[in-house]
mmJSON file of the N, C-alpha and C atoms, coordinates in Angstrom:
{"data_MODEL":{"atom_site":{
"group_PDB":["ATOM","ATOM","ATOM","ATOM","ATOM","ATOM","ATOM","ATOM","ATOM","ATOM","ATOM","ATOM","ATOM","ATOM","ATOM","ATOM","ATOM","ATOM","ATOM","ATOM","ATOM","ATOM","ATOM","ATOM","ATOM","ATOM","ATOM","ATOM","ATOM","ATOM","ATOM","ATOM","ATOM","ATOM","ATOM","ATOM","ATOM","ATOM","ATOM","ATOM","ATOM","ATOM","ATOM","ATOM","ATOM","ATOM","ATOM","ATOM","ATOM","ATOM","ATOM","ATOM","ATOM","ATOM","ATOM","ATOM","ATOM","ATOM","ATOM","ATOM","ATOM","ATOM","ATOM","ATOM","ATOM","ATOM","ATOM","ATOM","ATOM","ATOM","ATOM","ATOM","ATOM","ATOM","ATOM","ATOM","ATOM","ATOM","ATOM","ATOM","ATOM","ATOM","ATOM","ATOM","ATOM","ATOM","ATOM","ATOM","ATOM","ATOM","ATOM","ATOM","ATOM","ATOM","ATOM","ATOM","ATOM","ATOM","ATOM","ATOM","ATOM","ATOM","ATOM","ATOM","ATOM","ATOM","ATOM","ATOM","ATOM","ATOM","ATOM","ATOM","ATOM","ATOM","ATOM","ATOM","ATOM","ATOM","ATOM","ATOM","ATOM","ATOM","ATOM","ATOM","ATOM","ATOM","ATOM","ATOM","ATOM","ATOM","ATOM","ATOM","ATOM","ATOM","ATOM","ATOM","ATOM","ATOM","ATOM","ATOM","ATOM","ATOM","ATOM","ATOM","ATOM","ATOM","ATOM","ATOM","ATOM","ATOM","ATOM","ATOM","ATOM","ATOM","ATOM","ATOM","ATOM","ATOM","ATOM","ATOM","ATOM","ATOM","ATOM","ATOM","ATOM","ATOM","ATOM","ATOM","ATOM","ATOM","ATOM","ATOM","ATOM","ATOM","ATOM","ATOM","ATOM","ATOM","ATOM","ATOM","ATOM","ATOM","ATOM","ATOM","ATOM","ATOM","ATOM","ATOM","ATOM","ATOM","ATOM","ATOM","ATOM","ATOM","ATOM","ATOM","ATOM","ATOM","ATOM","ATOM","ATOM"],
"id":[1,2,3,4,5,6,7,8,9,10,11,12,13,14,15,16,17,18,19,20,21,22,23,24,25,26,27,28,29,30,31,32,33,34,35,36,37,38,39,40,41,42,43,44,45,46,47,48,49,50,51,52,53,54,55,56,57,58,59,60,61,62,63,64,65,66,67,68,69,70,71,72,73,74,75,76,77,78,79,80,81,82,83,84,85,86,87,88,89,90,91,92,93,94,95,96,97,98,99,100,101,102,103,104,105,106,107,108,109,110,111,112,113,114,115,116,117,118,119,120,121,122,123,124,125,126,127,128,129,130,131,132,133,134,135,136,137,138,139,140,141,142,143,144,145,146,147,148,149,150,151,152,153,154,155,156,157,158,159,160,161,162,163,164,165,166,167,168,169,170,171,172,173,174,175,176,177,178,179,180,181,182,183,184,185,186,187,188,189,190,191,192,193,194,195,196,197,198,199,200,201],
"type_symbol":["N","C","C","N","C","C","N","C","C","N","C","C","N","C","C","N","C","C","N","C","C","N","C","C","N","C","C","N","C","C","N","C","C","N","C","C","N","C","C","N","C","C","N","C","C","N","C","C","N","C","C","N","C","C","N","C","C","N","C","C","N","C","C","N","C","C","N","C","C","N","C","C","N","C","C","N","C","C","N","C","C","N","C","C","N","C","C","N","C","C","N","C","C","N","C","C","N","C","C","N","C","C","N","C","C","N","C","C","N","C","C","N","C","C","N","C","C","N","C","C","N","C","C","N","C","C","N","C","C","N","C","C","N","C","C","N","C","C","N","C","C","N","C","C","N","C","C","N","C","C","N","C","C","N","C","C","N","C","C","N","C","C","N","C","C","N","C","C","N","C","C","N","C","C","N","C","C","N","C","C","N","C","C","N","C","C","N","C","C","N","C","C","N","C","C","N","C","C","N","C","C"],
"label_atom_id":["N","CA","C","N","CA","C","N","CA","C","N","CA","C","N","CA","C","N","CA","C","N","CA","C","N","CA","C","N","CA","C","N","CA","C","N","CA","C","N","CA","C","N","CA","C","N","CA","C","N","CA","C","N","CA","C","N","CA","C","N","CA","C","N","CA","C","N","CA","C","N","CA","C","N","CA","C","N","CA","C","N","CA","C","N","CA","C","N","CA","C","N","CA","C","N","CA","C","N","CA","C","N","CA","C","N","CA","C","N","CA","C","N","CA","C","N","CA","C","N","CA","C","N","CA","C","N","CA","C","N","CA","C","N","CA","C","N","CA","C","N","CA","C","N","CA","C","N","CA","C","N","CA","C","N","CA","C","N","CA","C","N","CA","C","N","CA","C","N","CA","C","N","CA","C","N","CA","C","N","CA","C","N","CA","C","N","CA","C","N","CA","C","N","CA","C","N","CA","C","N","CA","C","N","CA","C","N","CA","C","N","CA","C","N","CA","C","N","CA","C","N","CA","C","N","CA","C","N","CA","C","N","CA","C"],
"label_alt_id":[null,null,null,null,null,null,null,null,null,null,null,null,null,null,null,null,null,null,null,null,null,null,null,null,null,null,null,null,null,null,null,null,null,null,null,null,null,null,null,null,null,null,null,null,null,null,null,null,null,null,null,null,null,null,null,null,null,null,null,null,null,null,null,null,null,null,null,null,null,null,null,null,null,null,null,null,null,null,null,null,null,null,null,null,null,null,null,null,null,null,null,null,null,null,null,null,null,null,null,null,null,null,null,null,null,null,null,null,null,null,null,null,null,null,null,null,null,null,null,null,null,null,null,null,null,null,null,null,null,null,null,null,null,null,null,null,null,null,null,null,null,null,null,null,null,null,null,null,null,null,null,null,null,null,null,null,null,null,null,null,null,null,null,null,null,null,null,null,null,null,null,null,null,null,null,null,null,null,null,null,null,null,null,null,null,null,null,null,null,null,null,null,null,null,null,null,null,null,null,null,null],
"label_comp_id":["UNK","UNK","UNK","UNK","UNK","UNK","UNK","UNK","UNK","UNK","UNK","UNK","UNK","UNK","UNK","UNK","UNK","UNK","UNK","UNK","UNK","UNK","UNK","UNK","UNK","UNK","UNK","UNK","UNK","UNK","UNK","UNK","UNK","UNK","UNK","UNK","UNK","UNK","UNK","UNK","UNK","UNK","UNK","UNK","UNK","UNK","UNK","UNK","UNK","UNK","UNK","UNK","UNK","UNK","UNK","UNK","UNK","UNK","UNK","UNK","UNK","UNK","UNK","UNK","UNK","UNK","UNK","UNK","UNK","UNK","UNK","UNK","UNK","UNK","UNK","UNK","UNK","UNK","UNK","UNK","UNK","UNK","UNK","UNK","UNK","UNK","UNK","UNK","UNK","UNK","UNK","UNK","UNK","UNK","UNK","UNK","UNK","UNK","UNK","UNK","UNK","UNK","UNK","UNK","UNK","UNK","UNK","UNK","UNK","UNK","UNK","UNK","UNK","UNK","UNK","UNK","UNK","UNK","UNK","UNK","UNK","UNK","UNK","UNK","UNK","UNK","UNK","UNK","UNK","UNK","UNK","UNK","UNK","UNK","UNK","UNK","UNK","UNK","UNK","UNK","UNK","UNK","UNK","UNK","UNK","UNK","UNK","UNK","UNK","UNK","UNK","UNK","UNK","UNK","UNK","UNK","UNK","UNK","UNK","UNK","UNK","UNK","UNK","UNK","UNK","UNK","UNK","UNK","UNK","UNK","UNK","UNK","UNK","UNK","UNK","UNK","UNK","UNK","UNK","UNK","UNK","UNK","UNK","UNK","UNK","UNK","UNK","UNK","UNK","UNK","UNK","UNK","UNK","UNK","UNK","UNK","UNK","UNK","UNK","UNK","UNK"],
"label_asym_id":["A","A","A","A","A","A","A","A","A","A","A","A","A","A","A","A","A","A","A","A","A","A","A","A","A","A","A","A","A","A","A","A","A","A","A","A","A","A","A","A","A","A","A","A","A","A","A","A","A","A","A","A","A","A","A","A","A","A","A","A","A","A","A","A","A","A","A","A","A","A","A","A","A","A","A","A","A","A","A","A","A","A","A","A","A","A","A","A","A","A","A","A","A","A","A","A","A","A","A","A","A","A","A","A","A","A","A","A","A","A","A","A","A","A","A","A","A","A","A","A","A","A","A","A","A","A","A","A","A","A","A","A","A","A","A","A","A","A","A","A","A","A","A","A","A","A","A","A","A","A","A","A","A","A","A","A","A","A","A","A","A","A","A","A","A","A","A","A","A","A","A","A","A","A","A","A","A","A","A","A","A","A","A","A","A","A","A","A","A","A","A","A","A","A","A","A","A","A","A","A","A"],
"label_entity_id":["1","1","1","1","1","1","1","1","1","1","1","1","1","1","1","1","1","1","1","1","1","1","1","1","1","1","1","1","1","1","1","1","1","1","1","1","1","1","1","1","1","1","1","1","1","1","1","1","1","1","1","1","1","1","1","1","1","1","1","1","1","1","1","1","1","1","1","1","1","1","1","1","1","1","1","1","1","1","1","1","1","1","1","1","1","1","1","1","1","1","1","1","1","1","1","1","1","1","1","1","1","1","1","1","1","1","1","1","1","1","1","1","1","1","1","1","1","1","1","1","1","1","1","1","1","1","1","1","1","1","1","1","1","1","1","1","1","1","1","1","1","1","1","1","1","1","1","1","1","1","1","1","1","1","1","1","1","1","1","1","1","1","1","1","1","1","1","1","1","1","1","1","1","1","1","1","1","1","1","1","1","1","1","1","1","1","1","1","1","1","1","1","1","1","1","1","1","1","1","1","1"],
"label_seq_id":[1,1,1,2,2,2,3,3,3,4,4,4,5,5,5,6,6,6,7,7,7,8,8,8,9,9,9,10,10,10,11,11,11,12,12,12,13,13,13,14,14,14,15,15,15,16,16,16,17,17,17,18,18,18,19,19,19,20,20,20,21,21,21,22,22,22,23,23,23,24,24,24,25,25,25,26,26,26,27,27,27,28,28,28,29,29,29,30,30,30,31,31,31,32,32,32,33,33,33,34,34,34,35,35,35,36,36,36,37,37,37,38,38,38,39,39,39,40,40,40,41,41,41,42,42,42,43,43,43,44,44,44,45,45,45,46,46,46,47,47,47,48,48,48,49,49,49,50,50,50,51,51,51,52,52,52,53,53,53,54,54,54,55,55,55,56,56,56,57,57,57,58,58,58,59,59,59,60,60,60,61,61,61,62,62,62,63,63,63,64,64,64,65,65,65,66,66,66,67,67,67],
"pdbx_PDB_ins_code":[null,null,null,null,null,null,null,null,null,null,null,null,null,null,null,null,null,null,null,null,null,null,null,null,null,null,null,null,null,null,null,null,null,null,null,null,null,null,null,null,null,null,null,null,null,null,null,null,null,null,null,null,null,null,null,null,null,null,null,null,null,null,null,null,null,null,null,null,null,null,null,null,null,null,null,null,null,null,null,null,null,null,null,null,null,null,null,null,null,null,null,null,null,null,null,null,null,null,null,null,null,null,null,null,null,null,null,null,null,null,null,null,null,null,null,null,null,null,null,null,null,null,null,null,null,null,null,null,null,null,null,null,null,null,null,null,null,null,null,null,null,null,null,null,null,null,null,null,null,null,null,null,null,null,null,null,null,null,null,null,null,null,null,null,null,null,null,null,null,null,null,null,null,null,null,null,null,null,null,null,null,null,null,null,null,null,null,null,null,null,null,null,null,null,null,null,null,null,null,null,null],
"Cartn_x":[92.177,92.212,91.369,90.397,89.611,89.698,91.207,91.384,91.843,91.501,91.609,92.797,93.602,94.586,94.31,95.052,94.715,95.916,95.567,96.492,96.992,98.367,98.839,99.415,99.117,99.712,101.335,102.087,103.454,103.976,105.205,105.449,106.65,106.082,106.863,108.512,108.854,110.334,110.814,110.395,111.304,112.202,113.158,114.189,114.547,113.961,114.184,115.457,116.304,117.726,117.64,118.274,118.536,119.556,119.443,120.146,120.132,119.017,118.643,117.867,118.663,118.32,118.743,117.994,118.192,117.171,117.75,116.841,115.583,114.537,113.504,113.669,113.239,113.163,112.171,111.354,110.298,109.709,110.765,110.346,109.321,109.051,107.489,106.436,106.338,105.072,105.231,106.378,106.456,105.826,106.201,106.021,104.45,104.047,102.219,101.829,102.235,101.691,101.388,102.666,102.788,102.085,101.84,100.962,99.475,99.019,97.599,97.48,98.445,98.402,98.034,98.877,99.017,97.379,96.856,95.433,94.504,94.941,93.96,93.993,95.253,95.213,94.467,93.639,92.63,91.37,91.212,90.046,90.446,91.998,92.375,93.371,93.313,94.445,95.493,94.715,95.529,96.55,96.942,97.964,99.043,98.663,99.518,101.055,101.008,102.363,103.331,102.692,103.259,103.519,102.723,102.797,104.002,104.103,105.152,106.427,106.369,107.876,108.141,107.461,107.701,107.914,107.278,107.478,108.624,109.623,110.763,112.013,111.494,112.421,111.84,111.085,110.724,111.912,113.017,114.011,114.526,114.939,115.551,114.756,113.903,113.255,113.795,113.801,114.556,113.307,113.742,112.836,112.17,113.216,112.61,111.621,111.637,110.531,109.482,109.606,108.279,107.48,108.408,107.666,107.223],
"Cartn_y":[100.32,99.295,97.939,98.596,97.413,97.261,97.486,97.318,95.753,95.722,94.15,94.129,92.869,92.632,92.513,92.752,92.73,92.012,91.164,90.557,91.502,91.533,92.342,91.545,92.138,91.126,91.015,91.384,91.362,90.7,89.797,89.26,90.484,90.757,92.059,91.786,90.428,90.388,90.437,90.498,90.646,91.895,91.833,92.718,93.223,94.263,94.874,95.752,95.793,96.507,97.428,98.751,99.087,98.343,98.171,97.844,96.155,95.754,94.427,93.507,92.688,92.236,92.944,92.837,93.377,94.883,95.771,97.014,96.78,97.455,97.468,98.264,97.405,97.931,99.099,99.25,100.337,100.903,101.574,102.296,103.034,103.701,104.583,103.716,102.654,101.597,101.285,101.136,101.067,102.104,103.216,104.45,104.952,104.719,104.834,103.642,102.806,101.735,102.236,102.572,103.364,104.344,105.419,106.341,105.86,105.145,104.59,103.874,103.174,102.252,103.286,104.488,105.463,106.123,106.072,106.559,105.577,104.366,103.11,102.821,103.381,103.034,103.809,104.899,105.723,104.841,103.616,103.022,101.525,101.307,99.985,99.991,100.411,100.17,99.206,98.185,96.652,96.713,97.489,97.182,98.546,99.382,100.686,100.077,98.986,98.601,98.327,97.472,96.906,98.215,99.205,100.329,101.063,101.323,102.389,101.729,100.443,99.681,99.652,99.405,99.654,100.988,101.886,103.46,104.152,103.17,103.627,103.568,102.906,102.559,103.228,104.39,105.087,105.544,105.954,106.369,105.581,104.339,103.186,101.894,101.563,100.214,98.856,98.015,96.677,95.52,94.525,93.74,92.976,92.731,92.124,93.228,94.348,95.469,95.323,95.084,94.971,93.418,92.529,91.409,91.271],
"Cartn_z":[118.071,118.524,118.25,117.46,116.961,115.487,114.951,113.739,113.492,111.872,111.672,110.679,110.538,109.984,108.326,107.713,106.193,105.332,104.644,103.798,102.801,102.637,101.42,100.183,99.001,98.045,97.825,98.631,98.631,100.228,99.955,101.155,101.484,102.813,103.595,103.883,103.702,103.881,102.435,101.369,100.007,100.195,99.882,99.696,98.252,97.802,96.34,96.891,95.694,95.71,94.325,94.461,93.244,92.493,91.274,90.227,90.358,90.646,90.891,89.417,88.923,87.648,86.523,85.457,84.066,84.132,83.446,83.419,82.582,82.77,82.018,80.529,79.508,78.563,78.072,78.897,78.793,79.915,80.595,81.955,81.973,80.953,81.064,81.445,80.884,81.495,82.942,83.41,84.984,85.623,85.344,85.899,85.759,84.571,84.342,85.207,85.552,86.368,87.978,88.382,89.752,89.828,88.811,88.948,89.183,88.464,88.693,89.968,90.226,91.809,92.967,92.8,93.666,93.774,92.904,92.763,93.632,93.15,93.59,95.173,95.984,97.133,98.114,97.521,98.28,98.586,97.582,97.913,98.324,98.178,98.425,99.431,100.63,101.276,101.604,101.181,101.502,100.5,99.405,98.51,98.945,99.695,99.833,100.315,100.986,101.452,100.127,99.284,98.181,96.965,96.857,96.122,96.619,97.752,98.263,98.213,98.316,98.061,96.623,95.603,94.248,93.7,94.415,93.872,94.254,95.164,95.453,94.067,93.336,91.996,90.667,90.865,89.638,88.659,89.206,88.286,87.496,88.167,87.321,87.421,87.127,87.443,86.689,87.354,86.796,86.798,85.951,86.026,87.565,88.089,89.503,90.229,90.22,90.458,89.88,88.457,87.831,88.24,88.317,88.985,90.205],
"occupancy":[1.0,1.0,1.0,1.0,1.0,1.0,1.0,1.0,1.0,1.0,1.0,1.0,1.0,1.0,1.0,1.0,1.0,1.0,1.0,1.0,1.0,1.0,1.0,1.0,1.0,1.0,1.0,1.0,1.0,1.0,1.0,1.0,1.0,1.0,1.0,1.0,1.0,1.0,1.0,1.0,1.0,1.0,1.0,1.0,1.0,1.0,1.0,1.0,1.0,1.0,1.0,1.0,1.0,1.0,1.0,1.0,1.0,1.0,1.0,1.0,1.0,1.0,1.0,1.0,1.0,1.0,1.0,1.0,1.0,1.0,1.0,1.0,1.0,1.0,1.0,1.0,1.0,1.0,1.0,1.0,1.0,1.0,1.0,1.0,1.0,1.0,1.0,1.0,1.0,1.0,1.0,1.0,1.0,1.0,1.0,1.0,1.0,1.0,1.0,1.0,1.0,1.0,1.0,1.0,1.0,1.0,1.0,1.0,1.0,1.0,1.0,1.0,1.0,1.0,1.0,1.0,1.0,1.0,1.0,1.0,1.0,1.0,1.0,1.0,1.0,1.0,1.0,1.0,1.0,1.0,1.0,1.0,1.0,1.0,1.0,1.0,1.0,1.0,1.0,1.0,1.0,1.0,1.0,1.0,1.0,1.0,1.0,1.0,1.0,1.0,1.0,1.0,1.0,1.0,1.0,1.0,1.0,1.0,1.0,1.0,1.0,1.0,1.0,1.0,1.0,1.0,1.0,1.0,1.0,1.0,1.0,1.0,1.0,1.0,1.0,1.0,1.0,1.0,1.0,1.0,1.0,1.0,1.0,1.0,1.0,1.0,1.0,1.0,1.0,1.0,1.0,1.0,1.0,1.0,1.0,1.0,1.0,1.0,1.0,1.0,1.0],
"B_iso_or_equiv":[0.0,0.0,0.0,0.0,0.0,0.0,0.0,0.0,0.0,0.0,0.0,0.0,0.0,0.0,0.0,0.0,0.0,0.0,0.0,0.0,0.0,0.0,0.0,0.0,0.0,0.0,0.0,0.0,0.0,0.0,0.0,0.0,0.0,0.0,0.0,0.0,0.0,0.0,0.0,0.0,0.0,0.0,0.0,0.0,0.0,0.0,0.0,0.0,0.0,0.0,0.0,0.0,0.0,0.0,0.0,0.0,0.0,0.0,0.0,0.0,0.0,0.0,0.0,0.0,0.0,0.0,0.0,0.0,0.0,0.0,0.0,0.0,0.0,0.0,0.0,0.0,0.0,0.0,0.0,0.0,0.0,0.0,0.0,0.0,0.0,0.0,0.0,0.0,0.0,0.0,0.0,0.0,0.0,0.0,0.0,0.0,0.0,0.0,0.0,0.0,0.0,0.0,0.0,0.0,0.0,0.0,0.0,0.0,0.0,0.0,0.0,0.0,0.0,0.0,0.0,0.0,0.0,0.0,0.0,0.0,0.0,0.0,0.0,0.0,0.0,0.0,0.0,0.0,0.0,0.0,0.0,0.0,0.0,0.0,0.0,0.0,0.0,0.0,0.0,0.0,0.0,0.0,0.0,0.0,0.0,0.0,0.0,0.0,0.0,0.0,0.0,0.0,0.0,0.0,0.0,0.0,0.0,0.0,0.0,0.0,0.0,0.0,0.0,0.0,0.0,0.0,0.0,0.0,0.0,0.0,0.0,0.0,0.0,0.0,0.0,0.0,0.0,0.0,0.0,0.0,0.0,0.0,0.0,0.0,0.0,0.0,0.0,0.0,0.0,0.0,0.0,0.0,0.0,0.0,0.0,0.0,0.0,0.0,0.0,0.0,0.0],
"pdbx_formal_charge":[null,null,null,null,null,null,null,null,null,null,null,null,null,null,null,null,null,null,null,null,null,null,null,null,null,null,null,null,null,null,null,null,null,null,null,null,null,null,null,null,null,null,null,null,null,null,null,null,null,null,null,null,null,null,null,null,null,null,null,null,null,null,null,null,null,null,null,null,null,null,null,null,null,null,null,null,null,null,null,null,null,null,null,null,null,null,null,null,null,null,null,null,null,null,null,null,null,null,null,null,null,null,null,null,null,null,null,null,null,null,null,null,null,null,null,null,null,null,null,null,null,null,null,null,null,null,null,null,null,null,null,null,null,null,null,null,null,null,null,null,null,null,null,null,null,null,null,null,null,null,null,null,null,null,null,null,null,null,null,null,null,null,null,null,null,null,null,null,null,null,null,null,null,null,null,null,null,null,null,null,null,null,null,null,null,null,null,null,null,null,null,null,null,null,null,null,null,null,null,null,null],
"auth_seq_id":[1,1,1,2,2,2,3,3,3,4,4,4,5,5,5,6,6,6,7,7,7,8,8,8,9,9,9,10,10,10,11,11,11,12,12,12,13,13,13,14,14,14,15,15,15,16,16,16,17,17,17,18,18,18,19,19,19,20,20,20,21,21,21,22,22,22,23,23,23,24,24,24,25,25,25,26,26,26,27,27,27,28,28,28,29,29,29,30,30,30,31,31,31,32,32,32,33,33,33,34,34,34,35,35,35,36,36,36,37,37,37,38,38,38,39,39,39,40,40,40,41,41,41,42,42,42,43,43,43,44,44,44,45,45,45,46,46,46,47,47,47,48,48,48,49,49,49,50,50,50,51,51,51,52,52,52,53,53,53,54,54,54,55,55,55,56,56,56,57,57,57,58,58,58,59,59,59,60,60,60,61,61,61,62,62,62,63,63,63,64,64,64,65,65,65,66,66,66,67,67,67],
"auth_comp_id":["UNK","UNK","UNK","UNK","UNK","UNK","UNK","UNK","UNK","UNK","UNK","UNK","UNK","UNK","UNK","UNK","UNK","UNK","UNK","UNK","UNK","UNK","UNK","UNK","UNK","UNK","UNK","UNK","UNK","UNK","UNK","UNK","UNK","UNK","UNK","UNK","UNK","UNK","UNK","UNK","UNK","UNK","UNK","UNK","UNK","UNK","UNK","UNK","UNK","UNK","UNK","UNK","UNK","UNK","UNK","UNK","UNK","UNK","UNK","UNK","UNK","UNK","UNK","UNK","UNK","UNK","UNK","UNK","UNK","UNK","UNK","UNK","UNK","UNK","UNK","UNK","UNK","UNK","UNK","UNK","UNK","UNK","UNK","UNK","UNK","UNK","UNK","UNK","UNK","UNK","UNK","UNK","UNK","UNK","UNK","UNK","UNK","UNK","UNK","UNK","UNK","UNK","UNK","UNK","UNK","UNK","UNK","UNK","UNK","UNK","UNK","UNK","UNK","UNK","UNK","UNK","UNK","UNK","UNK","UNK","UNK","UNK","UNK","UNK","UNK","UNK","UNK","UNK","UNK","UNK","UNK","UNK","UNK","UNK","UNK","UNK","UNK","UNK","UNK","UNK","UNK","UNK","UNK","UNK","UNK","UNK","UNK","UNK","UNK","UNK","UNK","UNK","UNK","UNK","UNK","UNK","UNK","UNK","UNK","UNK","UNK","UNK","UNK","UNK","UNK","UNK","UNK","UNK","UNK","UNK","UNK","UNK","UNK","UNK","UNK","UNK","UNK","UNK","UNK","UNK","UNK","UNK","UNK","UNK","UNK","UNK","UNK","UNK","UNK","UNK","UNK","UNK","UNK","UNK","UNK","UNK","UNK","UNK","UNK","UNK","UNK"],
"auth_asym_id":["A","A","A","A","A","A","A","A","A","A","A","A","A","A","A","A","A","A","A","A","A","A","A","A","A","A","A","A","A","A","A","A","A","A","A","A","A","A","A","A","A","A","A","A","A","A","A","A","A","A","A","A","A","A","A","A","A","A","A","A","A","A","A","A","A","A","A","A","A","A","A","A","A","A","A","A","A","A","A","A","A","A","A","A","A","A","A","A","A","A","A","A","A","A","A","A","A","A","A","A","A","A","A","A","A","A","A","A","A","A","A","A","A","A","A","A","A","A","A","A","A","A","A","A","A","A","A","A","A","A","A","A","A","A","A","A","A","A","A","A","A","A","A","A","A","A","A","A","A","A","A","A","A","A","A","A","A","A","A","A","A","A","A","A","A","A","A","A","A","A","A","A","A","A","A","A","A","A","A","A","A","A","A","A","A","A","A","A","A","A","A","A","A","A","A","A","A","A","A","A","A"],
"auth_atom_id":["N","CA","C","N","CA","C","N","CA","C","N","CA","C","N","CA","C","N","CA","C","N","CA","C","N","CA","C","N","CA","C","N","CA","C","N","CA","C","N","CA","C","N","CA","C","N","CA","C","N","CA","C","N","CA","C","N","CA","C","N","CA","C","N","CA","C","N","CA","C","N","CA","C","N","CA","C","N","CA","C","N","CA","C","N","CA","C","N","CA","C","N","CA","C","N","CA","C","N","CA","C","N","CA","C","N","CA","C","N","CA","C","N","CA","C","N","CA","C","N","CA","C","N","CA","C","N","CA","C","N","CA","C","N","CA","C","N","CA","C","N","CA","C","N","CA","C","N","CA","C","N","CA","C","N","CA","C","N","CA","C","N","CA","C","N","CA","C","N","CA","C","N","CA","C","N","CA","C","N","CA","C","N","CA","C","N","CA","C","N","CA","C","N","CA","C","N","CA","C","N","CA","C","N","CA","C","N","CA","C","N","CA","C","N","CA","C","N","CA","C","N","CA","C","N","CA","C","N","CA","C","N","CA","C"],
"pdbx_PDB_model_num":[1,1,1,1,1,1,1,1,1,1,1,1,1,1,1,1,1,1,1,1,1,1,1,1,1,1,1,1,1,1,1,1,1,1,1,1,1,1,1,1,1,1,1,1,1,1,1,1,1,1,1,1,1,1,1,1,1,1,1,1,1,1,1,1,1,1,1,1,1,1,1,1,1,1,1,1,1,1,1,1,1,1,1,1,1,1,1,1,1,1,1,1,1,1,1,1,1,1,1,1,1,1,1,1,1,1,1,1,1,1,1,1,1,1,1,1,1,1,1,1,1,1,1,1,1,1,1,1,1,1,1,1,1,1,1,1,1,1,1,1,1,1,1,1,1,1,1,1,1,1,1,1,1,1,1,1,1,1,1,1,1,1,1,1,1,1,1,1,1,1,1,1,1,1,1,1,1,1,1,1,1,1,1,1,1,1,1,1,1,1,1,1,1,1,1,1,1,1,1,1,1]
}}}
């Protein structure tokens, strides 16, 4: 009940879809970044929403997901 609101680095109203934009030319870079961000949310809970959204696209990341 005494929790505080925290700003998130991602707009919660943005809709990311599969097959949106151009496919990434190097998807391993995207996957490596998401893995690192998953460890970072332990100490930075303010990015947990954004990380959970972008981690849904690990199988086929696109340019819009990267941005």
